C-alpha positions in Angstrom: 155.8 70.7 61.7 158.6 72.4 63.5 161.7 73.2 61.8 164.9 71.3 62.8 167.1 73.7 64.8 171.0 73.4 65.2 171.2 74.2 68.8 174.5 74.8 70.7 174.6 72.4 73.7 177.8 73.9 75.3 177.7 76.9 77.6 178.2 79.8 75.3 176.8 82.6 77.3 178.4 86.0 78.4 177.6 85.4 81.9 178.6 82.5 84.2 176.6 79.4 84.9 174.4 79.4 88.0 174.8 76.3 90.4 171.2 77.3 91.7 169.5 76.3 88.5 168.9 73.7 86.0 169.3 74.6 82.4 168.4 73.1 79.2 167.5 74.1 75.6 164.0 73.8 74.4 162.1 74.8 71.1 158.6 75.8 70.5 156.6 77.3 67.4 154.7 80.7 67.0 151.6 80.8 65.0 153.4 81.7 61.7 155.2 78.3 61.8 158.4 79.4 62.8 160.3 77.4 65.3 162.0 79.4 68.1 165.1 78.3 70.2 165.1 79.0 73.7 167.2 78.4 77.1 165.0 77.2 79.9 166.1 78.0 83.7 164.4 76.4 86.5 165.1 76.6 90.2 166.9 73.3 91.7 165.1 71.1 94.0 161.7 72.9 93.0 158.6 71.2 93.3 154.9 71.7 92.5 153.7 74.3 89.9 156.0 77.4 89.5 155.4 80.8 88.3 156.8 81.5 84.9 158.5 84.3 82.9 159.5 84.8 79.2 162.4 87.1 78.7 163.7 88.5 75.2 165.9 91.4 74.1 167.7 93.6 73.8 166.9 94.4 70.0 169.5 92.6 67.9 170.9 90.7 70.8 170.5 86.8 71.3 169.6 84.8 74.2 173.3 84.1 75.4 173.4 87.9 76.2 171.2 90.0 78.6 167.8 88.2 78.4 169.6 85.0 79.6 171.2 86.7 82.4 167.6 87.8 83.3 166.1 84.6 82.9 168.8 82.8 85.0 168.7 85.3 87.9 164.8 85.0 88.0 165.3 81.2 88.1 167.5 81.8 91.1 164.8 83.5 92.7 162.0 81.0 92.0 160.6 81.3 88.9 160.7 79.1 85.7 162.2 81.5 83.1 162.9 80.9 79.6 165.1 83.5 77.3 164.4 83.0 73.5 165.7 84.4 70.2 163.3 86.1 68.1 162.2 84.9 64.8 164.9 85.2 62.0 167.6 85.5 64.5 170.3 83.6 66.6 169.2 79.9 67.0 165.5 80.3 66.0 164.2 79.6 62.6 162.7 81.8 60.0 163.9 82.8 56.6 165.1 85.2 55.3 167.5 85.9 58.1 168.3 89.1 60.1 164.8 90.5 59.7 162.1 91.9 62.3 158.4 92.6 62.5 156.3 94.2 64.8 153.8 91.6 64.5 155.7 88.4 64.1 158.0 89.8 67.1 155.0 90.4 69.3 153.8 87.0 68.3 157.2 85.5 69.4 156.3 86.7 73.0 152.8 85.3 72.8 154.2 81.8 71.4 156.5 81.8 74.5 153.4 82.3 76.6 151.8 79.4 74.6 154.8 77.2 75.7 155.0 78.2 79.1 151.2 77.7 79.5 151.4 73.9 78.8 154.4 73.0 81.0 153.6 70.6 83.7 155.5 72.4 86.2 154.0 75.9 85.4 151.1 77.5 86.8 149.4 78.9 83.7 147.7 81.6 85.9 151.1 82.9 86.8 152.9 84.1 83.7 154.8 87.2 83.3 157.2 88.6 80.5 160.5 90.8 80.5 161.4 92.7 77.4 164.8 94.3 77.4 165.5 97.6 75.0 163.6 97.3 71.8 161.8 94.1 73.5 160.7 96.5 76.1 158.3 98.0 73.5 157.3 94.8 72.1 156.5 93.4 75.7 154.3 96.3 76.2 152.6 95.6 72.8 152.0 92.1 73.9 150.8 92.9 77.1 148.1 95.0 75.4 146.9 91.9 73.4 147.5 88.9 75.5 145.3 88.6 78.5 147.2 85.4 79.8 150.0 87.7 80.8 149.6 88.7 84.2 152.8 91.0 85.0 155.1 92.7 82.3 158.5 94.2 83.0 160.0 96.7 80.2 163.7 97.2 81.2 165.8 100.2 79.4 163.0 100.3 76.8 163.1 101.2 72.9 159.9 101.9 71.0 161.0 100.6 67.9 158.4 102.1 65.8 159.1 105.6 67.2 162.9 105.3 66.3 162.0 103.9 62.8 159.8 106.8 62.0 161.2 109.9 63.7 165.0 108.7 64.4 166.9 109.1 67.8 165.3 111.9 69.9 162.8 112.4 67.3 165.3 114.5 65.4 164.1 113.2 61.9 160.5 113.6 62.5 159.4 115.4 59.2 157.7 114.0 56.1 160.8 114.8 53.9 163.0 112.8 56.4 160.7 109.9 56.3 160.2 110.2 52.6 164.2 109.9 52.1 164.3 106.9 54.3 161.7 105.2 52.2 163.3 105.8 48.9 166.8 104.3 50.6 164.9 101.3 51.8 163.2 100.8 48.6 166.0 101.2 46.4 167.9 98.7 48.6 164.8 96.2 48.1 165.4 96.4 44.4 169.1 95.7 44.6 168.6 92.9 47.0 165.8 91.2 44.7 168.5 91.6 41.9 171.2 89.9 43.7 169.2 87.2 45.6 170.8 88.3 48.8 170.2 90.9 51.6 172.7 93.5 52.4 173.3 93.8 56.1 173.3 97.2 57.7 176.3 96.6 60.1 176.2 96.2 63.8 177.8 98.6 66.4 180.6 100.6 64.6 183.8 99.2 64.9 186.6 100.7 65.1 184.9 103.4 67.4 185.5 106.9 66.1 186.8 109.2 68.6 183.8 111.7 68.2 181.1 108.9 68.4 178.1 109.9 70.6 178.1 108.6 74.1 175.1 106.1 73.4 177.3 104.6 70.5 180.1 104.3 72.9 177.9 102.8 75.4 176.7 100.1 73.0 180.4 99.7 71.9 181.2 98.9 75.5 178.9 96.1 75.6 178.3 94.4 72.2 182.1 94.7 70.9 184.1 93.7 74.0 184.5 90.8 76.2 181.6 92.1 78.5 178.8 91.4 76.0 180.2 90.0 72.5 178.5 87.1 71.1 179.2 85.4 67.6 175.5 85.1 67.0 174.7 88.7 68.1 173.5 91.1 65.2 174.7 94.2 67.1 178.1 92.4 67.9 178.6 91.5 64.2 177.0 92.5 60.8 173.7 93.9 62.1 170.2 93.7 60.4 169.5 93.7 57.0 169.5 97.2 55.7 165.7 96.5 55.0 165.3 94.5 58.2 163.4 96.6 60.5 161.7 98.8 57.6 158.2 97.8 58.9 158.4 99.4 62.2 158.4 102.8 60.6 154.9 102.3 59.3 153.2 100.5 62.3 153.0 102.0 65.7 153.2 99.4 68.3 152.1 101.1 71.4 148.7 102.1 70.1 146.5 100.4 73.0 148.7 100.3 75.8 146.4 102.4 78.1 144.0 99.7 78.0 146.5 97.1 79.7 144.6 95.7 82.7 147.6 93.7 84.0 150.5 95.0 86.1 153.5 96.7 84.4 156.8 97.8 85.7 159.0 100.1 83.5 162.6 100.4 84.3 165.1 102.8 82.9 168.5 104.4 83.6 168.5 108.1 84.4 171.2 108.9 82.2 170.2 106.6 79.5 170.0 108.3 76.0 166.8 106.2 75.7 165.0 107.4 78.8 162.7 109.6 77.2 161.0 106.6 75.6 160.2 104.9 78.7 158.8 108.1 80.2 156.7 108.8 77.3 155.4 105.3 77.0 154.7 105.3 80.6 152.8 108.4 80.5 150.8 107.3 77.5 150.0 104.1 79.2 148.3 105.6 82.1 146.7 108.6 80.2 142.8 108.1 80.5 143.4 104.6 81.8 141.2 102.9 84.3 144.1 100.6 85.3 146.7 102.6 86.7 147.1 101.2 90.5 149.2 98.5 89.0 151.4 100.5 86.7 154.9 101.9 87.9 158.0 103.9 86.4 161.1 103.3 88.3 164.1 105.4 87.2 167.5 104.2 88.3 169.7 106.9 89.3 173.0 107.6 87.3 172.5 104.4 85.1 172.9 104.6 81.5 171.4 102.3 78.8 173.5 99.2 78.9 173.8 99.2 82.5 170.5 97.4 82.6 171.7 94.7 80.2 174.1 93.4 82.5 175.1 95.3 85.8 174.0 93.0 88.5 174.7 95.9 91.0 172.2 98.2 89.1 169.5 96.1 87.6 167.0 96.2 90.5 166.4 92.3 90.7 165.0 92.7 94.1 162.2 95.0 92.8 161.5 92.9 89.9 161.1 89.9 92.1 158.9 91.6 94.3 156.8 93.0 91.7 156.2 89.3 89.9 155.7 88.0 93.5 152.9 90.3 93.9 151.3 90.3 90.4 151.8 86.5 90.0 149.7 85.5 92.9 
């Protein structure tokens, strides 16, 4: 039985509502029994069975931010699209709150495909997914297991397992660093169990220190300003639980990406701090693969990480539309 969710019915997105699409809230459940909340966007005056796309991300964001913008834009271009909140976050169900899981979050994408597959106005043979930031990595992980997905876009991608185990730029890639992190996590687990609460890690730092690294300033400019702030976004507010992303350091998510037979487009900004993750993920995906003809890496000149969250003048939607039109035949 699905959980009863408390869904906001008014328009509370970080982007304006399009007059070219119809919008409504929907729910669906994953195979762990968690009910997920989504915004569904469909082209106005459409008929017949449409190609469909499920969108999620960035990691720690909500569907009212970048994923909703992507979904609405793709609906303007003829696709039935949903943007969903992952388990334990936003308007979706699941307890405790503010935790992430490489397994359950991959399942969330598959559950979105379940939902789209049975809609009367969707062609179940024409389903794609878009993952943004940390959900770009999870999108590739989903494409590696779900053969119903015919095309995948990973935009400004993070590999959360790599970040969890090695830190930014692999700067903490040592047994000693990982041991210290494990001690920190497990000490916090004991404290959380004692108190019956989960300590939050904090979202994007605020106020912003003058000596903050550029990528922190980049995140601040999106999550902590009118541009991208949302009251339900973890990154805009108190962040994940301290132990909320712990399992990623122990569970590599991109093990079988070189066995993905379906089409994949990886997009990243040239100046993004995270660009190395897309380049490496793409290289590993095509290495020793028999299925390279439908794989592509697209680097956007001069773009930074959050430019691909909401900059309509930078996100290559023409390319994304062409990609899905080609592979959701």
